C-alpha positions as CSV (number, residue, x, y, z in Angstrom):
1,M,-51.0,-99.0,-128.0
2,E,-52.9,-101.0,-125.4
3,E,-49.7,-102.8,-124.6
4,Q,-47.8,-99.6,-124.2
5,I,-50.4,-98.2,-121.8
6,K,-50.4,-101.5,-119.9
7,A,-46.6,-101.5,-119.7
8,A,-46.6,-97.9,-118.6
9,T,-49.2,-98.6,-115.9
10,D,-47.2,-101.7,-114.8
11,H,-44.1,-99.6,-114.6
12,V,-45.8,-96.8,-112.6
13,Q,-47.3,-99.5,-110.3
14,A,-43.9,-101.1,-109.8
15,Q,-42.3,-97.8,-109.0
16,A,-45.1,-96.8,-106.6
17,G,-44.8,-100.2,-104.9
18,A,-41.1,-99.8,-104.6
19,M,-41.5,-96.3,-103.2
20,F,-44.0,-97.5,-100.6
21,A,-41.9,-100.5,-99.7
22,D,-38.9,-98.2,-99.2
23,A,-41.0,-95.7,-97.1
24,G,-42.3,-98.7,-95.0
25,A,-38.8,-99.9,-94.4
26,R,-37.6,-96.5,-93.4
27,A,-40.6,-96.1,-91.1
28,Q,-39.9,-99.5,-89.6
29,G,-36.3,-98.5,-89.0
30,A,-37.4,-95.2,-87.4
31,V,-39.8,-97.1,-85.1
32,E,-37.0,-99.6,-84.1
33,R,-34.6,-96.7,-83.4
34,G,-37.3,-94.9,-81.4
35,T,-38.1,-98.0,-79.4
36,K,-34.4,-98.6,-78.7
37,L,-34.0,-94.9,-77.7
38,F,-37.0,-95.0,-75.3
39,A,-35.7,-98.3,-73.8
40,E,-32.2,-96.7,-73.3
41,M,-33.8,-93.6,-71.8
42,G,-35.8,-95.7,-69.4
43,E,-32.8,-97.7,-68.3
44,F,-30.8,-94.5,-67.9
45,S,-33.6,-93.0,-65.7
46,K,-33.6,-96.1,-63.6
47,G,-29.9,-95.8,-63.2
48,N,-30.3,-92.2,-62.0
49,L,-32.9,-93.2,-59.5
50,D,-30.7,-96.0,-58.3
51,A,-27.8,-93.5,-57.8
52,V,-30.1,-91.2,-55.8
53,A,-31.2,-94.1,-53.7
54,E,-27.6,-95.2,-53.1
55,S,-26.6,-91.7,-52.1
56,G,-29.5,-91.7,-49.6
57,R,-28.4,-95.0,-48.1
58,I,-24.9,-93.7,-47.8
59,A,-26.1,-90.5,-46.1
60,A,-28.3,-92.5,-43.7
61,R,-25.5,-94.8,-42.6
62,G,-23.1,-91.8,-42.3
63,L,-25.5,-89.8,-40.2
64,E,-26.2,-92.7,-38.0
65,A,-22.5,-93.2,-37.4
66,M,-22.1,-89.5,-36.7
67,G,-25.0,-89.6,-34.2
68,Q,-23.5,-92.6,-32.4
69,D,-20.2,-90.7,-32.2
70,A,-21.9,-87.6,-30.8
71,A,-23.7,-89.8,-28.2
72,N,-20.4,-91.3,-27.2
73,F,-18.8,-87.9,-26.9
74,A,-21.7,-86.7,-24.8
75,R,-21.4,-89.7,-22.5
76,S,-17.6,-89.3,-22.2
77,S,-18.1,-85.5,-21.5
78,Y,-20.6,-86.3,-18.8
79,E,-18.3,-88.9,-17.2
80,N,-15.4,-86.5,-17.3
81,S,-17.6,-83.8,-15.7
82,V,-18.5,-86.1,-12.8
83,A,-14.9,-87.0,-12.3
84,A,-14.0,-83.3,-12.4
85,L,-16.5,-82.5,-9.7
86,R,-15.1,-85.3,-7.5
87,S,-11.6,-84.0,-7.9
88,L,-12.7,-80.5,-7.2
89,S,-14.3,-81.6,-4.0
90,S,-11.0,-82.9,-2.6
91,V,-9.0,-79.7,-3.1
92,K,-7.5,-78.2,0.1
93,S,-6.6,-74.7,-1.0
94,P,-7.6,-71.9,-3.4
95,T,-4.3,-72.5,-5.3
96,E,-5.2,-76.2,-5.8
97,L,-8.7,-75.1,-6.9
98,L,-7.4,-72.8,-9.5
99,Q,-4.9,-75.4,-10.8
100,A,-7.6,-78.1,-10.9
101,Q,-10.1,-75.8,-12.7
102,G,-7.4,-74.8,-15.2
103,E,-6.6,-78.4,-16.0
104,L,-10.3,-79.2,-16.4
105,V,-10.9,-76.4,-18.8
106,R,-7.8,-77.3,-20.8
107,K,-9.0,-81.0,-21.0
108,A,-12.5,-79.9,-22.0
109,F,-11.2,-77.6,-24.6
110,D,-8.8,-80.2,-26.1
111,A,-11.7,-82.8,-26.2
112,M,-13.9,-80.3,-27.9
113,V,-11.3,-79.4,-30.5
114,A,-10.6,-83.1,-31.2
115,Q,-14.3,-83.8,-31.5
116,T,-14.8,-80.9,-33.9
117,S,-11.9,-82.0,-36.0
118,R,-13.3,-85.6,-36.2
119,N,-16.7,-84.2,-37.1
120,T,-15.2,-82.0,-39.9
121,E,-13.3,-84.9,-41.4
122,T,-16.2,-87.3,-41.1
123,T,-18.6,-84.7,-42.7
124,L,-16.2,-84.0,-45.6
125,K,-15.6,-87.7,-46.2
126,L,-19.4,-88.4,-46.0
127,A,-20.2,-85.6,-48.5
128,G,-17.7,-87.1,-51.0
129,E,-19.2,-90.6,-50.5
130,I,-22.8,-89.3,-50.9
131,A,-21.8,-87.4,-54.1
132,Q,-19.9,-90.3,-55.7
133,P,-23.0,-92.2,-57.2
134,L,-24.4,-89.0,-58.6
135,Q,-21.0,-88.0,-60.0
136,N,-20.8,-91.4,-61.7
137,R,-24.2,-90.7,-63.4
138,W,-23.1,-87.3,-64.5
139,A,-20.0,-88.8,-66.1
140,L,-22.1,-91.4,-67.8
141,A,-24.5,-88.8,-69.1
142,A,-21.6,-86.7,-70.4
143,E,-20.1,-89.7,-72.1
144,K,-23.5,-90.6,-73.7
145,A,-23.9,-87.0,-74.9
146,R,-20.4,-86.9,-76.3
147,T,-20.8,-90.2,-78.2
148,A,-24.3,-89.3,-79.4
149,G,-23.2,-86.0,-80.9
């Protein structure tokens, strides 16, 4: 009888040991998966911050270029105004004055329309360039969510 009790005890101990070993292995696997998940989340967050920083750099460069273009337009407009005043000072009749003024107004209007068109094109292009790094991150996030599910 003593042998049967010892055998039963050994069997229960062996089963308990196997159960705890299995639970330990599962816990170890869960820890490894959790560690990997946190590392991936950290890397993904870093990528998001990099995308935001890249968008900021693109915006800064674009706005600087637009500022330079605006300064060039202002300088050109000033030079054209000075030239216009010089040409107006040499008119000899009211008819010539009206013709010269009409021509100056037309040139100024054409220059303004051209500059506005350039600004619109530049702004739309810049907006797309600024958004591109962020769109890439959204696409990656959607891909990860699709493959995770």
